[in-house]
C-alpha positions in Angstrom: 18.5 4.7 -7.7 17.0 6.9 -10.0 13.8 4.4 -10.8 13.5 4.3 -6.9 13.6 8.0 -6.6 11.0 8.2 -9.3 8.6 5.5 -7.6 8.5 7.2 -4.2 7.6 10.9 -5.8 4.7 9.3 -8.1 3.4 7.2 -4.9 3.8 10.4 -2.8 1.9 12.9 -5.3 -0.7 9.6 -5.7 -1.3 9.6 -1.8 -1.0 13.3 -1.6 -4.4 13.4 -3.0 -6.0 11.5 0.1 -4.7 13.9 2.2 -7.2 14.4 5.5 -8.6 10.7 5.1 -8.2 7.5 7.1 -6.5 4.4 6.0 -8.0 1.2 7.7 -6.5 -2.5 7.9 -9.0 -4.4 6.6 -7.1 -8.0 6.6 -4.4 -9.6 6.2 -3.1 -12.9 4.6 0.3 -14.6 4.3 1.0 -15.5 0.6 4.2 -17.3 1.7 6.6 -17.5 4.7 7.7 -13.5 5.1 5.2 -12.5 2.1 1.9 -10.6 2.8 -0.8 -9.2 1.4 -2.3 -6.3 3.8 -6.1 -5.1 2.5 -6.6 -1.8 3.6 -9.6 0.8 2.6 -8.9 4.5 2.3 -11.9 6.1 4.1 -13.3 9.6 4.5 -14.0 10.8 1.0 -17.0 10.2 -1.0 -16.2 6.5 -1.6 -14.1 3.8 0.3 -11.0 3.0 -1.8 -9.8 -0.2 -1.6 -5.7 -0.5 -1.6 -3.8 -3.8 -1.2 -0.2 -3.8 -0.1 2.4 -6.6 -0.8 4.8 -6.7 1.9 7.7 -8.9 2.5 9.0 -9.2 6.0 12.0 -12.0 5.9 14.7 -8.7 5.8 16.3 -6.8 8.3 12.7 -4.6 7.8 9.7 -4.5 5.8 9.7 -4.2 2.4 6.6 -2.7 0.5 7.1 -4.6 -3.1 3.4 -3.8 -4.9 0.4 -1.3 -4.4 -2.7 -2.2 -5.9 -5.8 0.1 -5.7 -9.2 -1.2 -6.4 -7.8 -3.9 -7.8 -5.5 -2.7 -10.3 
């Protein structure tokens, strides 16, 4: 639980840097049944930043598993 709270605070502070910008879904692909990668771009600043989200959908609600910013 402590790690989950820590990660949530890290992501919140990181994404707060993009306040006022837009997140646009570019594409999605299914890696396996219920396992997707959603490719997005944050736009509105000096350049578009690609962000991929790995999402599992085989449970009671979607679950974010991983985030890759600019391929990292």
